[in-house]
NUTI-929735 format. One record per residue (C-alpha): residue number from 1; y, z, x. Coordinates in nm, 3 decimals. Layout:
   num     north        up      east
   NUM         Y         Z         X
...
***
This chain:
   num     north        up      east
     1    12.365     2.538    -8.216
     2    12.545     2.866    -8.274
     3    12.888     2.849    -8.113
     4    12.913     2.470    -8.139
     5    13.250     2.300    -8.180
     6    13.352     2.025    -8.419
     7    13.645     1.817    -8.294
     8    13.821     1.689    -8.605
     9    14.153     1.610    -8.438
    10    14.321     1.314    -8.604
    11    14.103     1.332    -8.917
    12    14.265     1.386    -9.255
    13    14.146     1.573    -9.563
    14    13.865     1.594    -9.664
    15    13.695     1.482    -9.340
    16    13.736     1.805    -9.137
    17    13.574     2.011    -9.414
    18    13.301     1.753    -9.472
    19    13.209     1.762    -9.104
    20    13.210     2.141    -9.110
    21    12.982     2.144    -9.414
    22    12.743     1.894    -9.257
    23    12.711     2.099    -8.939
    24    12.670     2.433    -9.122
    25    12.397     2.326    -9.364
    26    12.099     2.329    -9.124
    27    12.207     2.646    -8.942
    28    12.059     2.989    -9.010
    29    12.283     3.254    -9.168
    30    12.511     3.423    -8.916
    31    12.552     3.114    -8.698
    32    12.907     3.032    -8.598
    33    13.090     2.704    -8.556
    34    13.438     2.626    -8.431
    35    13.634     2.352    -8.604
    36    13.938     2.210    -8.428
    37    14.167     2.014    -8.661
    38    14.517     1.870    -8.660
    39    14.536     1.804    -9.036
    40    14.797     2.045    -9.181
    41    14.592     2.067    -9.503
    42    14.304     2.229    -9.309
    43    14.491     2.562    -9.330
    44    14.426     2.553    -9.704
    45    14.104     2.351    -9.716
    46    13.890     2.546    -9.467
    47    13.945     2.893    -9.620
    48    13.896     2.748    -9.969
    49    13.570     2.579    -9.863
    50    13.441     2.897    -9.698
    51    13.514     3.108   -10.004
    52    13.356     2.860   -10.244
    53    13.049     2.784   -10.032
    54    12.963     3.142    -9.930
    55    13.064     3.119    -9.564
    56    13.299     3.353    -9.376
    57    13.617     3.244    -9.202
    58    13.603     3.465    -8.894
    59    13.928     3.353    -8.737
    60    14.200     3.094    -8.720
    61    14.440     3.031    -8.433
    62    14.692     2.775    -8.317
    63    14.610     2.585    -7.998
    64    14.857     2.471    -7.733
    65    14.810     2.103    -7.821
    66    14.923     2.155    -8.182
    67    14.574     2.172    -8.326
    68    14.433     2.470    -8.509
    69    14.096     2.629    -8.440
    70    13.885     2.778    -8.721
    71    13.580     2.993    -8.649
    72    13.335     2.992    -8.939
    73    13.016     3.193    -8.984
    74    12.742     3.055    -9.205
    75    12.695     3.283    -9.501
    76    12.367     3.449    -9.599
    77    12.369     3.310    -9.952
    78    12.518     2.970    -9.873
    79    12.314     2.673    -9.994
    80    12.073     2.527    -9.739
    81    12.055     2.165    -9.635
    82    11.772     2.113    -9.883
    83    11.992     2.192   -10.181
    84    12.163     1.924   -10.382
    85    12.531     1.984   -10.315
    86    12.783     1.761   -10.484
    87    13.142     1.688   -10.376
    88    13.255     1.943   -10.637
    89    13.087     2.216   -10.429
    90    13.332     2.164   -10.145
***
C-alpha cells in the first residue's frame, strides 16, 4: 500500500486528516501516502497531525486543479492500528 493516494477533494476539516489517519494506521513505518485535498484548512491540519502523531510530512505542493497534495511517511514510533487512539490524538 506504500505510495497509495487518498482523494479528499471536496471534504472539509476534519475529514481529510481522519482519512489519512485511517490509512496510515495499518501501514509499516516508512510507508508513504499521498493525500489530495481542497480544504484550505488542510495546510494547517495535516502538518499539525503529522507532528502530533509521529509521522513525517515529506512534501506539500499545489496541483493545477486547485487542490493541494501532501506526501506523508508513517513514523517509526507512531501508534499502530491496535492502539486506542482518541479524537484528541489527532
